C-alpha positions as CSV (number, residue, x, y, z in Angstrom):
1,M,131.4,57.2,25.8
2,L,127.6,58.0,25.6
3,S,128.2,60.7,23.0
4,D,130.5,58.5,21.0
5,S,127.7,55.8,21.1
6,G,125.4,58.2,19.1
7,V,123.1,58.8,22.0
8,L,121.3,62.2,22.1
9,F,122.8,64.2,25.0
10,S,121.7,67.1,27.1
11,A,123.6,68.9,29.8
12,A,122.1,69.1,33.2
13,A,121.0,72.7,32.5
14,G,118.4,71.3,30.2
15,A,117.0,68.7,32.6
16,D,113.9,70.8,33.5
17,V,112.9,70.7,29.8
18,L,113.4,67.1,29.4
19,G,111.8,66.4,32.7
20,R,108.5,67.6,31.4
21,V,108.5,65.0,28.5
22,E,105.7,62.5,29.0
23,G,105.6,60.5,25.8
24,H,108.6,58.3,26.4
25,A,108.5,54.5,27.3
26,M,110.9,54.3,30.3
27,D,112.9,56.4,32.8
28,I,116.4,55.2,33.7
29,V,118.0,56.9,36.6
30,L,121.7,56.1,37.3
31,V,123.1,57.7,40.4
32,E,126.5,57.7,41.9
33,K,126.3,56.5,45.5
34,G,126.1,59.3,47.9
35,S,125.4,61.9,45.2
36,D,122.3,64.0,44.7
37,Q,123.6,66.1,41.8
38,T,122.1,65.7,38.4
39,R,125.0,65.7,36.0
40,A,123.3,65.0,32.7
41,V,119.9,64.1,31.2
42,V,120.0,61.7,28.2
43,M,117.1,61.0,25.8
44,F,117.4,58.4,23.1
45,P,115.2,56.1,21.0
46,A,114.7,52.6,22.4
47,Q,116.9,50.9,19.7
48,Y,119.9,52.7,21.3
49,L,119.2,51.1,24.6
50,P,121.7,48.3,24.1
51,R,124.4,51.0,23.7
52,L,123.6,52.4,27.1
53,V,123.7,48.9,28.7
54,N,126.9,48.3,27.0
55,F,128.3,51.4,28.4
56,M,127.5,50.3,31.9
57,D,128.9,46.8,31.2
58,Q,132.1,48.2,29.9
59,A,132.4,50.6,32.9
60,S,131.9,47.7,35.2
61,K,134.6,45.6,33.4
62,A,137.1,48.4,33.3
63,T,136.6,49.4,37.0
64,K,135.6,46.5,39.3
65,T,134.0,48.9,41.8
66,W,132.0,50.9,39.2
67,A,128.6,49.1,39.6
68,G,129.0,49.0,43.4
69,N,129.2,52.8,43.5
70,H,126.0,53.3,41.6
71,R,122.4,53.0,42.2
72,L,119.9,52.2,39.4
73,R,116.1,52.8,39.1
74,L,114.0,51.7,36.1
75,S,110.5,52.7,35.5
76,V,108.3,51.7,32.6
77,K,106.0,54.7,32.0
78,K,103.9,53.7,28.9
79,T,103.1,50.4,27.3
80,Y,101.6,51.8,24.0
81,A,99.2,48.8,24.0
82,F,102.2,46.4,23.5
83,P,101.9,42.9,25.2
84,L,103.8,43.2,28.5
85,S,106.0,40.1,27.7
86,R,107.2,41.9,24.6
87,L,107.6,45.2,26.2
88,Q,109.7,43.7,29.0
89,G,111.8,42.0,26.4
90,D,112.5,45.2,24.5
91,L,113.1,47.5,27.4
92,L,114.4,45.5,30.3
93,E,116.0,42.2,29.2
94,P,119.2,44.0,28.2
95,F,119.7,44.9,31.8
96,R,119.7,41.3,33.0
97,F,123.3,40.8,32.2
98,L,124.5,43.5,34.5
99,A,125.3,42.8,38.2
100,G,126.9,44.3,41.2
101,F,124.9,47.5,41.7
102,D,124.8,49.0,45.2
103,S,121.0,49.1,44.9
104,V,118.3,48.7,42.3
105,V,114.7,49.7,42.1
106,V,112.5,48.3,39.3
107,E,109.0,49.9,39.5
108,R,106.3,47.3,39.5
109,E,103.8,49.3,37.4
110,N,103.3,48.1,33.8
111,L,105.2,44.9,34.5
112,L,104.2,41.3,34.8
113,P,104.0,40.0,38.4
114,G,107.4,38.9,39.8
115,F,109.4,40.3,36.9
116,A,110.7,43.3,38.8
117,E,111.8,41.3,41.8
118,G,113.9,38.9,39.7
119,L,115.5,41.7,37.8
120,E,116.4,43.6,41.0
121,K,117.9,40.4,42.5
122,G,120.1,39.8,39.5
123,L,121.2,43.4,39.1
124,T,122.5,43.5,42.7
125,S,124.0,40.1,42.7
126,S,127.7,40.1,43.4
127,S,128.2,36.9,41.4
128,R,129.5,37.9,38.0
129,D,131.6,35.9,35.6
130,D,134.2,37.3,33.2
131,D,131.5,37.5,30.5
132,G,129.5,39.9,32.7
133,F,126.9,37.6,34.4
134,N,126.6,34.4,36.3
135,A,124.9,31.7,34.1
136,A,123.5,29.7,37.0
137,S,122.0,32.8,38.6
138,W,120.6,33.9,35.3
139,L,118.9,30.5,34.9
140,D,117.5,30.6,38.4
141,T,116.1,34.1,37.6
142,V,114.4,32.9,34.5
143,G,113.2,29.8,36.4
144,S,111.5,32.1,38.8
145,I,109.4,33.7,36.0
146,V,108.3,30.2,35.0
147,E,107.4,29.4,38.6
148,H,105.1,32.5,38.7
149,A,103.6,31.3,35.4
150,D,103.0,27.7,36.7
151,A,101.4,29.2,39.8
152,A,99.0,31.4,37.8
153,K,98.2,28.3,35.6
154,R,97.3,26.3,38.8
155,R,94.9,29.2,39.7
156,K,93.6,29.1,36.1
157,E,94.6,32.7,35.5
158,W,95.3,32.2,31.9
159,D,95.7,36.0,31.0
160,I,98.6,36.0,33.5
161,S,100.2,32.6,33.0
162,R,100.5,32.9,29.2
163,P,102.5,36.2,29.1
164,Q,104.7,34.9,32.0
165,Y,105.7,31.9,29.9
166,E,106.2,34.2,26.9
167,S,108.4,36.5,29.0
168,A,110.6,33.6,30.0
169,I,110.9,32.5,26.4
170,I,112.0,36.0,25.4
171,A,114.5,36.1,28.3
172,V,116.1,32.8,27.2
173,T,116.1,33.7,23.5
174,Y,117.7,37.1,24.1
175,A,120.4,35.5,26.3
176,Y,121.4,32.9,23.5
177,L,121.5,35.7,20.9
178,T,123.7,38.0,23.0
179,H,125.9,35.7,25.1
180,P,125.9,32.3,23.1
181,E,129.5,31.4,23.8
182,H,129.1,31.8,27.5
183,L,125.9,29.8,27.7
184,H,127.2,27.0,25.3
185,S,130.3,26.6,27.5
186,Q,128.2,25.5,30.5
187,D,127.8,21.9,31.5
188,E,125.1,19.5,30.4
189,A,123.0,20.1,33.6
190,F,122.7,23.6,32.6
191,A,121.6,22.9,29.0
192,R,119.1,20.3,30.4
193,G,117.7,23.0,32.7
194,V,117.2,25.4,29.8
195,Q,115.5,22.9,27.6
196,R,113.2,21.8,30.3
197,L,112.2,25.4,31.0
198,R,111.6,25.9,27.4
199,W,109.4,22.8,27.2
200,R,107.3,24.0,30.3
201,C,106.8,27.3,28.7
202,E,105.7,26.0,25.3
203,L,103.4,23.5,27.0
204,G,102.1,26.2,29.2
205,V,101.3,28.6,26.4
206,G,99.4,26.0,24.6
207,I,97.3,25.0,27.6
208,A,96.6,28.6,28.4
209,L,95.5,29.3,24.8
210,L,93.1,26.2,24.8
211,S,91.8,27.0,28.3
212,Q,90.9,30.6,27.9
213,H,88.6,29.7,25.1
214,G,87.2,26.6,26.8
215,Y,88.8,24.1,24.6
216,H,91.0,22.3,27.2
217,E,88.0,20.0,27.8
218,P,86.4,19.9,24.3
219,Y,84.3,16.9,25.2
220,N,82.4,19.1,27.7
221,R,81.5,21.8,25.1
222,S,78.1,22.2,23.6
223,P,77.8,22.3,20.7
224,S,80.6,20.0,19.7
225,P,83.8,21.6,18.2
226,S,82.9,20.2,14.8
227,S,79.7,22.1,14.6
228,E,80.8,25.4,16.1
229,P,82.2,28.0,13.8
230,F,85.3,29.9,15.1
231,A,85.6,33.5,15.7
232,P,88.7,34.8,13.9
233,V,90.5,35.4,17.3
234,V,89.6,32.0,18.6
235,A,90.8,30.4,15.3
236,R,94.1,32.2,15.5
237,D,94.6,31.2,19.3
238,L,93.7,27.5,18.5
239,L,96.2,27.4,15.7
240,N,98.8,29.0,17.9
241,A,98.1,26.5,20.6
242,E,98.5,23.6,18.2
243,S,101.9,25.1,17.1
244,R,103.1,25.7,20.7
245,L,102.1,22.2,21.8
246,S,103.8,20.7,18.7
247,S,106.9,22.6,19.9
248,A,106.6,21.1,23.3
249,L,106.4,17.7,21.8
250,S,109.4,18.3,19.6
251,L,111.5,19.3,22.6
252,S,110.4,16.3,24.8
253,T,111.1,13.8,21.9
254,N,114.2,15.7,20.6
255,S,112.6,15.5,17.1
256,P,115.3,15.8,14.3
257,S,112.8,17.8,12.3
258,P,113.4,21.5,12.4
259,T,109.8,22.3,11.6
260,A,108.3,22.2,15.1
261,N,111.6,23.1,16.9
262,P,110.8,26.4,18.6
263,W,114.4,27.5,18.8
264,I,114.8,27.4,15.0
265,A,112.3,30.2,14.6
266,S,114.3,32.7,16.6
267,L,118.0,31.5,16.7
268,P,120.6,30.6,14.0
269,V,121.1,26.9,13.9
270,D,124.5,27.0,15.4
271,L,123.2,28.9,18.5
272,V,120.4,26.4,19.4
273,P,121.1,24.8,22.8
274,P,121.8,21.1,22.9
275,N,118.9,18.7,23.7
276,H,118.4,15.0,24.5
277,E,115.4,12.9,24.7
278,S,116.6,11.4,27.9
279,W,116.2,14.8,29.6
280,F,112.5,14.2,29.6
281,T,110.5,11.4,31.1
282,D,107.8,9.2,29.4
283,S,105.2,10.9,31.5
284,E,106.3,14.3,30.1
285,R,106.2,13.0,26.6
286,G,102.8,11.5,27.3
287,E,101.6,14.9,28.6
288,S,103.0,16.5,25.5
289,W,101.1,14.1,23.1
290,Y,97.9,14.4,25.2
291,E,97.8,18.3,25.1
292,L,98.5,18.2,21.4
293,G,95.6,15.7,21.0
294,L,93.3,18.2,22.7
295,A,94.4,21.0,20.4
296,H,93.7,18.7,17.3
297,A,90.3,18.0,18.9
298,A,89.6,21.7,19.3
299,L,90.3,22.2,15.7
300,S,88.0,19.2,14.7
301,E,91.0,17.2,13.6
302,F,89.7,14.1,15.4
303,L,91.8,11.7,13.4
304,F,95.0,13.4,14.2
305,A,93.8,13.8,17.9
306,A,93.1,10.0,18.1
307,G,96.8,9.4,16.9
308,D,98.1,11.8,19.5
309,L,96.1,10.3,22.3
310,E,97.0,6.8,21.4
311,R,100.7,7.6,21.7
312,A,100.0,9.3,25.0
313,I,98.2,6.3,26.4
314,R,101.3,4.1,25.8
315,L,103.5,6.6,27.6
316,V,101.4,7.2,30.7
317,V,100.0,3.7,31.1
318,H,102.0,3.1,34.3
319,D,101.4,6.6,35.8
320,S,99.5,6.8,39.1
321,G,96.9,9.4,39.9
322,G,94.5,8.4,37.2
323,A,96.4,10.0,34.3
324,A,96.0,6.9,32.1
325,E,92.3,6.7,32.7
326,K,91.9,10.4,31.8
327,V,93.7,10.0,28.5
328,E,91.7,6.8,27.7
329,N,88.4,8.5,28.3
330,V,89.3,11.5,26.0
331,F,90.6,8.9,23.4
332,E,87.2,7.1,23.4
333,W,85.4,10.4,23.0
334,V,87.6,11.5,20.2
335,R,87.2,8.2,18.4
336,E,83.4,8.7,18.5
337,Q,83.8,12.2,16.8
338,I,85.8,11.0,13.8
339,D,83.9,11.8,10.6
340,W,85.4,9.5,7.9
341,E,83.9,11.6,5.2
342,K,86.2,14.5,6.2
343,R,89.7,14.8,4.9
344,P,92.5,15.2,7.4
345,G,93.7,18.7,7.6
346,D,90.3,20.3,6.7
347,G,89.9,21.7,10.3
348,L,93.3,23.3,10.3
349,R,92.8,24.8,6.8
350,A,89.3,26.2,7.9
351,A,90.8,27.7,11.1
352,G,93.6,29.2,8.9
353,R,91.0,30.9,6.7
354,M,89.2,32.3,9.7
355,A,92.4,33.6,11.4
356,K,93.6,35.3,8.2
357,G,94.3,38.9,8.8
358,V,94.0,38.6,12.6
359,V,97.0,40.3,14.4
360,Q,99.2,37.8,16.2
361,T,99.8,38.7,20.0
362,M,101.9,37.3,22.8
């Protein structure tokens, strides 16, 4: 089956030669339970990885005991300076839809915190639907990635929280690309859980981008945002933050416009999961408007920011814990910054010119 899949194949006799190779991205060790004998060593380019995973999936479906009779070890050896969220998505996400292995070890090195544990749990789970994986268990696993991201956000560890959120987004997107019928056949509660996870991720990425450059509290900056020239990387990140927070707002309001819908950028329209405005609270919509207002303020788009914050005030007015007062205070500060001689959109265009040519990262 491996040969028919077009994977480069080496007999066990050549294992010592391939064992000395050090430039590859990942080691995959698949061992029959109770066996210590090396039967074959296979080396293949990363784009063939789905073929290997499909081989394991088909073997599991053909023989119900196949996975339970095998152990699996996955080790990411080199990152090649790739963002870890993307690297995990390319190398390890395909394995998330397998289950039932006797034991699985995912080496922690070169992975984001918590990712390996979640993948191990899923791969050893005995809960497996006819399509090859259990949707509820899968959603719990992705939810655990978001929990790690939320925890890092509370600790203000932005360099950790942001790639964690990105990792969850990649996991969800990959699932809807590869198993759309199975996921779309789930009940409304499942779709609601997916959309709320995506909202938390988009909001979290936006907050992390603003915070890591000190723009989550723009009113505390000196000099003010309007008089401070952006470094190209900062301009890129602030524009990205504005885009991600617009996506969070689009999800929480179930906006009919496809422009800010984050699913449209990576999925065909017919694969986009359903959404309803009622799946989000007024407080969550208010939070989305508030954070978008901060992004617009960071970009010196104070007129846009004032409109965002005015909407946020209406939605959080009955919240406890001082949320309304916080939004009102920022709203008053933003109003004082408005330069009526400036055209709306000048700040966004200026940041776009500064960010031109800067490589986008995750």
